[in-house]
N, C-alpha and C positions, 0 to 999 in steps of 0.2 A: 399321523406318526411317521417320523423319519425312519427310513430302513436301517437296520443294525448291520454294521459291517463287522465281519469276524476275520481276524488275521490268524491263520493257521500255520504254525511253524513246522516245516518240513525238514527232517534230518538230512544233513549232507551225505551224498554217496559218491564215491570216486567214480563209479561207473557212469554217472550222469554227464561227466565231461568227456565225451567220446571224440571230440574233434581236436586233433593235435594242432599245436601252433605251426605256422608255416615254417618250413625248413630253408635254411640258407643254402645256396649252391656251394658245394664243397670244392676247394681248390688246394693245390699243394701249398703247404706252409714252409717257413724257413726250416722247421725241423725235418720235414720230409725231404726237402732238397739236400739238407745236411747228411741225412742218412744215405741218400742216393750217391752223393759225391764223396762220402766218408770224411767230412770236415765238420766244424762246429756251426751251430746256427749263427754265432757271431761273424764267422767268416762269410757265410752266405749273405748276411746283412751288409757287410762291407762291399762284397762283390756287386750285389744287385742294385745297391744305392750309390755305387761308385765313391765309397768312402774308405780311406785308410789305404795302407800298402799290402798288396797281396801279389804273391809271385804269379808269373804268367801261367805256369802249369796248373796251379791251384785254381786260378781264375777261369782257365779252360774247362777244368773238371766241373766247376759250379755251373757255369753257363750251359754245359752239355747236359748236366742233370736237370737243369731248369727246362730245357727244350724237350727232354724226354718225358718230363711230367707235365708238359703243356701248361706252364705257368701263364695265367691270363694277365700278362703285363708286358710292356715293352722292355725287352731286355737290353742292357748296355751292349755296345759294341765291343768286341774283343780289342784289347789294346795291342796294336801291332806296329812294329817298327819298320823302317825302310826295307823293302824287299827288292833285291837286284837280280834280274835274270839276264843271262847272256845267251844271244842267239848267234851262232857261228855258221856261216854259209860259204860254200864255194862260190867264187864270183863267176857270174854268167849273165849274158844278155839274151839268152833264150827266152821265148814267151812264158815258159813255165816258171823260171826264176823271177821274171818280172811280175807275174801274177802272184808268186809267193811273197815278194817284197810289198806288193800292194795290199795283200791280205794281212801281213803283219802290221802295216801302217794303220789300217782300219781297226784292227783288234786292239792295238795299244792305245788308241784314242778312247777307248771304252773303259780303260783300267783306272783304278783308284790312283790318286796321285802319289800314294806311298809305294806303288809298284813301278820300278824303273826298269825298262827294257833296253839293253845296250846291244846294238847290232854290229856285228863284225863280218867283213867278207875278205877273202884271200884269193889270190890267183889259184887256179886249179893245180898248178904245177908246184905251188909253194907249200908242200906238206910240213916242212920244217917250221915255218913261222905259224902255221895253223896250230900245230901241236904245241908250240910254245905258249901261245894265247890260251889254249885250253888248259894247260897245266898251271900257268901263272897268270891270272887276270889282273888287270891294274886296280881292282877294287874288290871288296868282299862279295861273294857270289852265293846266292841261294838256290840257284837252278841253272841248268845248261841245256840249250836246244841245238842240235847240231845236224847239218846236212853236208857231210863231207865224205871223202874217199874211205874205203875200208882197206887200209894198208897197215902193215905192222906198226909203223911209227905212230899213226893216228889212233890205232886200236890201243896201244900201250898208253897213250895220253888219256883217252877216255876212260880206260880201266882204272888208271891212277886216281883220277878225279872222283869216280864212282866209289872207290874204296875209301876215299876220304870222307864220304858221307854226303856229297853233293848229288841231288837228284839229277839224272841225266835222261833226256829224252832225245831219240834219234828220229829224224824226219826225212821222208822222201825215200832215203836209201839206209837200210839198217847196217849195223856194224857187227861183225861175227864175234861171238865168244867174249862178250863184255858184259858186265853188270850194268843194267839200265833200268830205269823206272818204267819206260814205255817206248814203244815204236809207234810214231804217228805217220802212217803211210799205208799204201795198198800191199796186198800179197802179190809181189812181183812174179814169183814162180807161177801162180795160177793166172796171172795176167798174160804171161808168155804162153802158157798152155791154151788160154782162151784164143789167142791170135793163132796158134797152130791149129786149133779146131775149126775156126772159121776159114782159115786158108784151105784146109782140106775140103771143107764143104764147098768153097768157091771153085775149087779146081777138081771136082769130081770127074770132069772131062778136060784135062789140062791142055789139049790142043797138040800142036807139034812137038812141044817140049815139056817135060815134067820138072824142069829146073826151077828152084826157088832160092832167092838171094836173101840172106840174113845180115842186116846192117845194124849196128849198135853204136852207143857212145863209148866213153872211156870204161873199160872194163874193171877199173879200180873202184868204180861204184858198184856196190853189191847189187843194186837194183838191176843194173844192166846185165850182170852175170846171171842173175836169177831169171830174167825175162828170156834171155837167149837159151838158157838150159831148159825152161818150161816149153819153149817153142819147139826146140829139136826133140824133146821127149814126146810131145804130143804128135808130131809128124811120124816119128819112128814107130809109135805104138799104133796110131790109127791109120796112117796114110804112108805106108813104107814104100809105095811106088813113086812118091815125090822125092826128088834128089835136092838135098840142101847141104851146102858147104858149111864149115864152122863160121861162127860169128866173125864179122869183119868190122873192127872198131874204126869209126870215122870221126869221133870226138866232136860231134855236132857241127862239123865244119861243112858247109854247102859245097865247097870245091872238092874236098875229099869224097863226098857222097856222089858228086857228079862223075868224078873219075871211076869210082867203084862201079856204078851203074853202067857207065859208058863202056868200060871194059868188059863187063859181063854180057852186054848186048853184042859187043863185037864178036864174042865167041859163039853166039847163036841166040835163039829166041829165049825169053824168060816167060815163065807161067805166073810167077809171083814175087813180091817183095814184102818182107816184114822189116820195119824200121822202128827200133825201140827208143830212139832219141830225137833230137831237134836237127835243124838245118835241112829240112825236106826240100827247100827250093832247088838244091842240086839234083835231087832224084827227079823232080818235076821236068826240069830242063833237059835231063838226059833222055827221059821218056819221049819228050816232045822232039828232040833231035832225031831220034830213031823212028819217029812216026808211030809210036805204040802206046801213047797216052790213053788210057781208058780200056785197053786190051790186056794189060798186065794187072792182075789182082794186087792191090796195094793195101796194106794195113799198117797204121802208124799209131803214135801216142800223142795225146793232148789235143783238145779241140781248139787249137790256135786259130787265128783269123785266116791264116794261109790254108790250113787244113779244111776249115769250113767252106772256103771257095772251091777247093778241088773236089770235096765231097759233092757240092752242088753240081759241079761241072761233070762229074762222073769219072774223074781221074783217080780219085781214091774210093775205096769201098768201105772201110771201117776204121774208126778211131777209138782208142782205149784211153779214157780221160781219168786221171787220178785225183781230181778235185783238190787243188792246192789250198783253197779256203778252208776245206774241211780238215786238212792236215794241220794247218795253223791252229785252228780251233781246238782239235784233239790234243796237240802237243802242249799248248798253253794251259788248257784246262787241267791236265795232269800236274803241271808244275805248280799252278795255283792251288790245287787241292792238297798237294804235298806241303805247301807253305800255309796251309790252314785259312786260305781266302775263300775257299768253297766248302760247303757242308756236305754236298752229294758227290760221291766218287764218280768221275766220268767213265764211260764205257771202256772196257779193255778190248783188246784184239784190233786187228788192222782195219783201216778205212776201207769202205766199199769203192770199187771203181765202176765207171760208167761207160756204156757203149753208144757211140753215135754213128748214124749213117745219114744219107741224104734226107731221109724222111722223118727224123726226129731232132733236128737242129734246134737249139734254143734261140730265142729272139735276141738276146743281149750279146754283144761282142765279147770276145775273151779278154781283150784289153780295152779300156775306155777310149784311148787315143785312135783306136782303129776304126771307130764308128763311121767317120766320113769315107773311108776306104771301102766299107761294106755297101755303102749307098751308091757307089759308082757302077 
């Protein structure tokens, strides 16, 4: 006999289907982005698929909302028109300004072709032409980076541009009492105080004379006023036994610096020299002429290739370097962020300065053309 097969009908129970269907990964939809940006889903569709006409402000809101909601798709790039940035510098052949120009060249080579950087330089004495260019550029301007004197004429020009809504960044030397987006430079007051601190430490036993000579560049630059004031304050507060006359401006001129040091040494021995600017060759020659190179404590600014050699030889003791490459990077980043080319806001506050002595010199020259000189 064949076996009998019975089919038993089992009633359906909802509890028997306990395994849920696989869930799809949730992601922000057009409606979610629309709610975040406070626009319609149709507008979101036009923006994310690059269709139709949408204002720049609305487009920016939609893209910002999509980024905040982590939309898992490649977002369209914001539509940006030509951005023009002006860089206005006092003309100078000092190593610092040469390094500044080199840093600007390197940085601008990395920029989008829709960002145009116009560089202008003027003779240091020509404040009138500098102010005229600041007030009336030959083209539309979306940002201004300046390294100029802090004089009433230039102060008024920068203030006028800022009040017109143009973002302004001061670099290397700040400008007093003006509206600005950012200052890209070191804290020069603290740099001067640092020089005063180390001068006092070097001269705890100043020898036959407690005299210290303070040499500086043009005091129309706020940077040099601040460095000089900081240096004098630190000496008066911490080392009152050291005698230091007011700052003597030598305008980065080696001949003026030679005459200043030569005249001071003719009056008697010097314990130390603090120089806040460039043109140090004059100082070096005067010390050599009087046979006291290496016996006078000498603190200067910028790790130029001259200063590197004198640190190695023991003629100089300390250099305060303000990192011109870092200043250019900081200033340009703030202007680009203000013009919506960067998503992340750059750090605020002054740039850090660096201290160099004979024992921590970097291997690379300050200026590329000086490499053969360093090998001699």
